[in-house]
N, C-alpha and C positions, 0 to 999 in steps of 0.2 A: 595350831596354837593361837595365832593372831585372830583368826576368824571365830574361834570358840570362846576366847576369854578377853583379849585386849580390845577388840573392836568395839564391843558394847560399852566397855569402860571408857574408852576414848569418846565415843558418841555422847555419853552422859555428861562427861566433864566439859567437852567442847560446846555442846548445845546449851548447857547451863551457863557457861561464861558468855556465850553469844547472846542469850536472852538478857543478861544483865547489861552487857555493853550496848546492845541495840535497843534497850528499853525506851530511851527517848524517841527514837525513830518509830518504834512500834506504837507508842502512845500517840504520836503525831498522825500516823497512818490510821489509827483507830478513829480519831476525831475527824480527819478528812474523809474517811470512808463512810462514817455516819452521815456526813453532809452530802457528799456526792452520790452515794448509793441510796439516799433517802430512807435510811433505817439501819438495820443490822449490818455492820461492815464485814462480818465473817460469813464464809461459805463452808458448809459441811457436806461431805459426800462419802458414801461407803466405798471402800476400796479393798481389794484382797492384799493381805500382808504375808508375813512368813507362814509357810505351810498353807497358804490360801485362806488364812483366818481373816474374816472381815473386820475392819476397823473404820473409824470415822476420820477422814482426812480433813484438816483445817487449813483454809486459805483465806486471804483477803478477797472479798467479793469484787469482781471486775464488771459486773452487769447490774444495773439498778432494777427496781421492781415495777417499772411503769407498765400499766395495763390499758387495754382498749376500753371502750364504753360498755362492753359486755363483761368486763372483769377478767379477761384473758391476758396473760403476759404478752407483751409485744415481741416481735422477732428479736433474736439475739443480736443481730446487726444493729438494731435500733437501740437496744438497751446497753450495748457496749459503748460507753461514753469515752471522752478524751482521757479522763482520769483512769478509767479501767485499762485503756490501751497503754498508758504510761506504766501502770503497774505490771502489765504483762511483758512489755518490751524490756523492762529493767529487772524482771523476775522478782520484784518486791512483793508480789502477791503470794509468793511461796514462803515468806518469812514465818508465818504462824505454824508452819510444819515443824519448827523447832520444838514446839510443844509435843507433837507426835513422836519426835526423837527422844525427848525426855521421858515420855511414858513407855518407850520401848516398842512402839508400833513401827517405827521407821529407823533407818540409819542415815548418817550424813551421806555416805556413798553406797550406792546399790542400784539395782534396776528400778526405774520409776514405777510407782504403783499405777496399775491400769484400772479399767472399769470391770466390775464383776461379769458383765455380759461378754467381755472379750475372752475371759478365761475359758468359757465354754467351748471356744473354737480353736483352742491350742492343741497341738499334738503332744505326744508323750514327752518328747525332748524339750519342747517349749515350756512345759509345766515346770521344768527344773529351775526356771528363774525364780520360783517362789520358795526355794530351800534356804534363801537368805532374806533378811529384812529388806523391804523396798527402800530406796534412798531419795534424799533431797535432790541429788544429782547422780549421774551414773556414766558408765563408759559410752553408752549410746548417745547421751546428751552432749558430752564433750567431743564426740566424734562427728555428730551432725545435728545436735539438739533435736528439734521436731521434724527435720527435713527427710528423715529416712522412711522408706516404705516398711511395711510390717515384717517382711522376711529378714531384711537386713537388721532392723531394730532388735527383733527377738534373738537372732543369731548372735548379735553383739552382747546382749544380756547373758546368754549362755556362756559366751567367751569370758565375761567378767566372773561369773560364778565358778567356772573351771579354774581360772587363774588368780582368784582372790588372794591378795597379799597386802601388806602394809605399804610396800613400795608402789603398787598399782593404785591404791586408794589416794596416796599423796599425789601421784601423777594426775589422776582424774580431778582432784580438788583444784589444783593450780590451772589445769587446762580449762576447767569450767569457768574460773574467774576471768580468764582471757576471752573466752567465748562471750560471756555476758557483757564485758566491757566493750568488745568490738561489735556486738550484736550481729554476729555472722550467721550464715546458713539461712538466708531468706528465700532461697530457691528450694522447691519441694520435689521429691521424687513422686512418681505416679503412685497414688494409693496412700501417701503419707497422712492425708487428712481423713481417711476412711476408718470405720470400725473394722475390727479383725474379720467379722463375718462377711462384710461387703468386700474386703480385700480377697478373701478366699474364694468368694463367688466370682470376682473379676478374673482371678487366675484360672478358674475352671472354664469360664467363657473363652478366654484366650487360648487355652489348651485345645478346646473344641475347634475354634477357628483355625488354629495352626494345623490341627489334624486334617481338617477339610482342605486347607490349602495344599498340604502335603499330598493328599490323595489326588487332588486335581492336577498337581504337577506331575505325579507319576503316571497318570492316565494319558498325558499329552504325548 
């Protein structure tokens, strides 16, 4: 009942109120973003939503558009300036996603939207994370933010989908606030910063290496 009816209603009401209350901060960030990002302060990117339907995610840009003499964008590490790092560390770059929630593309609580290329490498069980709307925050984020490897992260998403309830959403909401304020989970599991394709390939290589070690051990 909650997942089918009340969750979307609460998402709309709460995101609408948040946009109104946070509008002064949003306006300030738009102005600052225009200055520090040297242009458009917003970043748009296609992401898979509910039932893997593609939508355009809206965030504040954290990297400027500086280019080299040949007109090519400079490396991400160069374009990520101090202002962008501040936005990321405080999660303020996520605030425009309130518009996605108002539109019905996202929910306040749910599995974080991934990149379309990652969906191609999910197994049948992992695809189930998309039977609900992606969220501004989720169980994986309040459990480990971005520090989890892919297997743990996707398994946590499925755990959320399986146990979705109003009580769980409230727990995730308040745990996320604590995580953001404390800026926890700066240590990363192996593979946490990889694409899902690269993570799957790393696992295969390890399985082969472990298999060779096992054969060598048995032959001794």
